[in-house]
C-alpha positions in Angstrom: -5.2 -7.2 -2.7 -1.6 -6.2 -3.5 0.2 -3.8 -1.4 1.1 -0.6 -3.3 3.4 2.4 -2.7 0.3 4.5 -2.0 -0.6 2.4 0.9 2.2 3.0 3.3 0.1 2.3 6.4 1.5 -0.5 8.7 0.4 -4.1 8.1 -0.9 -6.5 10.6 0.4 -10.1 10.6 -2.0 -12.5 12.3 -0.6 -15.9 13.4 -3.5 -18.3 12.6 -1.8 -21.5 11.6 -2.3 -23.4 14.9 -5.2 -25.7 15.3 -5.4 -25.2 19.0 -4.5 -28.7 20.4 -5.5 -27.9 24.0 -8.7 -26.2 22.8 -9.7 -29.1 20.5 -10.6 -27.4 17.3 -10.1 -24.5 14.9 -10.6 -21.8 17.5 -9.6 -19.0 15.2 -13.0 -19.1 13.5 -15.1 -19.9 16.6 -17.8 -17.2 17.1 -17.7 -15.2 20.4 -19.5 -12.0 19.4 -23.3 -11.2 19.4 -23.4 -11.4 15.6 -21.1 -14.3 15.2 -17.8 -12.4 15.3 -14.6 -14.2 16.2 -11.8 -12.9 18.5 -9.7 -12.0 15.4 -12.6 -10.0 14.0 -12.3 -7.7 16.9 -8.5 -7.5 16.5 -8.8 -6.6 12.8 -11.6 -4.1 13.6 -9.4 -2.4 16.2 -6.5 -2.4 13.8 -8.5 -0.7 11.0 -9.6 2.0 13.5 -6.0 2.5 14.6 -4.8 3.0 11.0 -3.5 -0.3 9.8 -3.8 -0.7 6.0 -3.4 -4.4 5.4 -3.8 -7.7 7.2 -1.8 -10.8 6.5 -3.1 -14.1 7.8 -0.4 -16.8 8.4 -2.3 -20.0 7.9 -1.8 -23.6 6.7 -2.8 -24.6 3.3 -4.9 -27.6 4.5 -7.6 -25.2 5.9 -7.0 -22.2 3.6 -10.3 -22.7 1.8 -12.4 -22.8 5.0 -10.5 -19.8 6.5 -10.9 -17.6 3.4 -14.5 -18.4 3.2 -15.4 -17.8 6.8 -12.9 -15.0 7.7 -11.2 -13.5 4.7 -14.3 -12.8 2.6 -16.0 -11.0 5.5 -13.0 -8.7 6.0 -12.0 -8.0 2.4 -14.3 -5.0 2.0 -12.8 -3.3 5.0 -9.0 -3.8 4.6 -6.5 -5.3 2.2 -6.4 -9.0 3.0 -3.5 -11.3 2.1 -2.3 -14.8 3.1 1.0 -16.4 3.9 1.4 -20.1 4.4 3.4 -21.7 7.2 4.6 -24.8 5.4 6.8 -27.5 6.9 9.3 -27.5 4.1 9.5 -23.7 3.6 13.0 -23.4 5.2 16.1 -21.2 4.6 19.4 -22.4 3.2 18.0 -25.3 1.3 17.2 -27.1 4.5 14.8 -30.0 4.5 12.6 -31.2 7.4 13.5 -34.6 9.0 11.6 -37.7 8.2 8.7 -38.1 10.6 8.2 -34.4 11.3 4.6 -33.2 10.8 4.3 -29.9 12.7 5.6 -26.5 11.6 8.5 -24.9 13.4 6.9 -22.5 15.8 6.1 -18.7 16.1 9.5 -17.6 14.7 8.9 -19.7 11.6 5.3 -18.4 11.3 6.5 -14.7 11.3 9.2 -15.5 8.8 6.6 -17.1 6.6 5.1 -13.6 5.9 8.4 -12.2 4.5 7.1 -12.1 0.9 3.8 -10.3 1.7 5.0 -7.4 3.9 7.3 -4.5 3.0 6.2 -1.9 5.5 6.4 -1.8 9.4 4.1 -4.4 10.7 2.4 -5.6 13.9 2.2 -9.3 14.9 -0.6 -10.8 16.9 -2.1 -14.2 17.7 -5.4 -15.0 16.1 -7.0 -16.2 19.3 -6.0 -13.4 21.7 -8.0 -10.2 22.4 -5.5 -7.4 22.9 -7.7 -4.3 23.1 -7.9 -1.2 21.0 -5.1 0.5 22.9 -2.5 -2.0 21.8 -3.1 -1.3 18.1 -3.1 2.5 18.7 0.2 2.1 20.5 1.7 0.2 17.6 0.7 2.8 15.0 2.0 5.6 17.3 5.3 3.8 17.6 5.7 3.3 13.9 4.8 7.0 13.3 7.6 8.1 15.6 10.3 6.1 13.9 12.8 7.8 11.7 13.3 6.3 8.3 16.3 4.0 8.0 16.9 4.0 11.8 19.6 1.7 12.9 19.5 -0.6 14.8 16.1 -1.7 13.7 13.5 0.0 15.9 10.9 -2.5 17.1 8.4 -2.7 20.0 6.7 -5.2 22.3 3.3 -4.5 23.9 3.5 -6.3 27.2 0.8 -7.5 29.6 0.6 -8.3 33.3 1.0 -12.0 33.9 -2.0 -12.2 36.4 -4.3 -10.9 33.7 -3.3 -13.5 31.2 -3.9 -16.7 33.0 -6.7 -19.3 32.6 -8.6 -20.7 35.5 -9.0 -24.0 33.6 -5.4 -25.2 33.2 -1.8 -24.3 32.6 -0.6 -21.8 30.0 2.8 -21.0 28.4 4.0 -17.4 28.5 7.0 -15.4 27.5 8.3 -13.8 30.7 10.3 -10.7 29.9 13.1 -8.7 31.5 13.1 -5.0 30.9 16.1 -2.6 31.1 16.0 0.5 33.3 15.3 2.7 30.2 12.4 0.6 29.1 13.8 -1.8 26.4 13.5 -5.5 26.2 16.5 -7.4 27.6 15.3 -11.0 27.5 12.3 -13.2 26.8 12.1 -16.5 28.7 9.6 -19.1 27.5 7.9 -20.6 30.5 5.8 -23.5 29.3 3.7 -24.2 32.4 2.2 -21.4 34.5 -0.9 -22.0 36.6 -3.3 -19.9 38.6 -3.1 -21.4 42.1 -5.4 -19.8 44.6 -5.3 -16.5 42.7 -1.5 -16.5 42.3 0.7 -17.4 39.3 3.0 -20.3 39.8 5.4 -21.7 37.3 6.5 -25.3 37.1 10.3 -25.7 36.5 11.3 -29.4 36.5 10.0 -30.7 39.9 9.8 -27.3 41.5 6.9 -24.9 41.9 8.1 -21.3 41.5 5.8 -18.4 42.5 5.7 -15.4 40.2 4.6 -11.9 40.9 1.3 -11.0 39.4 2.6 -7.8 37.9 5.4 -9.6 36.0 5.3 -8.5 32.4 4.9 -11.1 29.7 4.8 -11.2 26.0 1.5 -12.3 24.4 3.0 -12.0 20.9 1.9 -8.5 20.3 5.0 -7.1 18.4 5.8 -4.3 16.1 8.6 -4.9 13.7 10.6 -3.1 11.0 10.5 -5.2 7.8 14.2 -5.5 8.0 13.7 -8.0 10.8 12.9 -10.8 8.3 16.6 -11.1 7.3 17.5 -11.4 11.0 14.9 -14.1 11.5 16.1 -15.9 8.5 19.8 -15.9 9.6 18.8 -17.1 13.1 16.4 -19.7 11.7 19.1 -21.2 9.6 21.4 -21.4 12.6 18.6 -23.1 14.6 18.0 -25.6 11.9 21.7 -26.4 11.8 21.5 -27.3 15.5 18.0 -28.7 16.0 16.6 -29.2 12.5 16.9 -33.0 12.9 14.4 -33.1 15.7 10.7 -33.9 15.0 9.4 -31.6 17.8 11.7 -28.7 18.1 10.2 -25.2 18.0 11.8 -21.9 16.7 10.2 -19.4 19.1 10.1 -15.7 18.3 12.1 -15.1 21.4 15.2 -16.8 19.8 15.8 -14.3 16.9 14.6 -11.4 19.0 17.2 -12.0 21.7 19.9 -12.7 19.1 19.2 -9.4 17.5 19.4 -7.6 20.8 22.7 -9.3 21.8 24.2 -8.4 18.4 23.0 -4.8 18.5 21.0 -5.2 15.3 17.6 -4.3 16.8 16.0 -2.6 19.8 12.6 -3.4 21.3 10.8 -0.7 23.2 8.5 -2.3 25.9 5.2 -0.6 26.1 3.0 -2.1 29.0 -0.7 -2.2 28.1 -3.1 -1.3 30.9 -6.0 -3.1 29.3 -7.2 -6.6 30.1 -6.0 -9.2 27.7 -8.2 -12.3 27.3 -8.1 -15.3 25.0 -9.1 -18.9 24.5 -6.8 -21.6 25.5 -9.2 -24.2 26.8 -12.9 -24.7 25.7 -14.0 -23.5 29.1 -12.4 -20.1 28.5 -14.9 -19.3 25.7 -17.7 -18.2 28.1 -15.4 -15.7 29.7 -14.5 -14.3 26.3 -18.2 -14.1 25.3 -19.1 -12.3 28.5 -16.2 -9.8 28.1 -17.1 -9.0 24.5 -20.8 -8.5 25.5 -19.7 -6.1 28.3 -17.7 -4.1 25.8 -20.6 -4.0 23.3 -23.0 -2.8 26.1 -20.4 -0.1 27.0 -20.4 1.2 23.4 -16.8 0.2 22.6 -18.0 -2.0 19.7 -21.2 -2.2 17.7 -23.5 -5.2 18.1 -22.8 -6.1 14.5 -19.1 -5.4 13.9 -18.9 -5.1 10.1 -22.2 -3.6 9.2 
């Protein structure tokens, strides 16, 4: 459905283009709820209750038909549904991908791919992460408190405790953040290998094992952006391609344009720690924990047994 001037509610951009290489399949449409719901069903349900008016799924064209049939058709009666495609050759400045490259360009590229479908303040989430209803309420409350045409662009990051985001079945990558004394984002450091060793998070940096505090705040890609951020992403993406566009495996992480916008004073990012328990599916063995966690919430009355009836 097309976005109209009457619908000035925030939009939700769901990053769903990844196939889940460590998981081994299309985990975005893997059922975890008692009536066949997926993790992203619960995210969209929470977003609708919080006051979002549109959901945009960033997907790849090669599984668009399957995704629309198994996900989009179910959600369409409840919220405006749109799609954006993360395509390898959708690049700024007339750039072209190098010969031999087959993978898209990372989370920053995925968010930029939604530029033609979103004109209102918007949240961003991963399709396979459960953030909790409080995260979506916090995003809507933040957007509601922003003055029109505020400069620099007012944005927000919902942050989670590191020790609540680890898998017991293998290493994960996390965006470890630094926060200023007045509660704004200063830096996001992508740490690609963090493991849960004897109940404590430990990062691998080169040949070193670096212990991390359990209450370290991390980004799980739950962002709130002003739509003006797209132009900042585009400028930074073009710069990135000029430096690393010839590589077949380079990734344009969301942290890159975010930190660039902070350094240049073009955007601020309020950090709002979420007290809820994040959970998600990185490895196949993680699924049972997610199924149990959903079942507990259904029994507690947080969600109906059949989500969309």
